[in-house]
N, C-alpha and C positions, 0 to 999 in steps of 0.2 A: 570468559570472553563470549560475546554474542555471535551467533552464526545465523545468517538469513538464507532462506531457500524459497524459490518460486516453484510451486508444485501444481502443474496444470494437467488435467486429464485429456483424453483424445478430443473432447469437445471444447478445449481451451478454458475450462472452468476449474477453479480450484482455490488455492490459498497461497499467500506469501507468509511463510512461517518463520518465527524467531525462536531460536533455541539458545538456552543458557545452560552450560554444563550438561548438555545432552537432553535437557527437558524442554518441551515446547512451552514457552512462557507467554507467547502472543501470536496473533495471526491477523491477516486481512483476507476477507472473502472477495474474490475477483473473478471476472470473466474477460477474455480477450476475444473480440469479434470485429472483423472488418476494420482493422487499424485503430480500434478503440479499446481501451482498458477501462472497464467499469468496476469501481470498488464499492461494495455494498456495506461492509461492516469491518470495524477494527475492534479487536479485543485483546486485553492484556490480563493475565491471571492476577488475582488479588495480591499475591506476594511480589509481583513485579511492578505494581503500580507506583508511580512517583519516581521511577528510576530512569526515565527517558526512553523506555522501550518502544512506546507508540511512535515517538519521533524517529527512532531507528527504522521502524517499519515504513514510516512515511518517506524517509530519505531513500530507502531502497526502492520503494514504489516509483518515485520520481526518476531515479537512475535507470530502472528497468524500462520505463516508458521512453526515456530519451534514447537509450541504447537501441531500442527496437522501433523507433519512430512511431510511437503510439501517442494518441491523445487520451486524456483521462476524463471520465464522467464520474464526479465525486458524489455518489448517492450517500456515502457514509458521512455523517455529521462531522466527525473528526477531520477527515480529509478536506471536506468542504470548508471547514473553519480555518484550516491552515492556508488554503488557497485565498480565502477572503482577507486574511491578515496581510499577505504580501502578493497581491495579484500580479504585479509586474514580474516578479521572480518566476512565476509559473505560467505566464501567458503562452509559452511555447507548447505546453502540454495540457493546459486546462481547456476542455471542450465544454463551452457554455451552451446550454440548450435554451 
């Protein structure tokens, strides 16, 4: 079963990590600043690709933003692509610049 953890340092920079059987299989690089969550990069290890793990990370990112009243700046191509597919679904969290 997959486990997801948001790990931020004292400067609110860090990663959203996905663990499967205790091994980190994927992550998103993020920073939280002034009510905004910027996501820079999403990566899933080769052995985890094609199993929906990037979508698990994305779903957790959206939940985290909504729970913490944050808007998201999607600098990561994967996240931006997900927003573009269904813009109405994410209009409450998508900060378009």
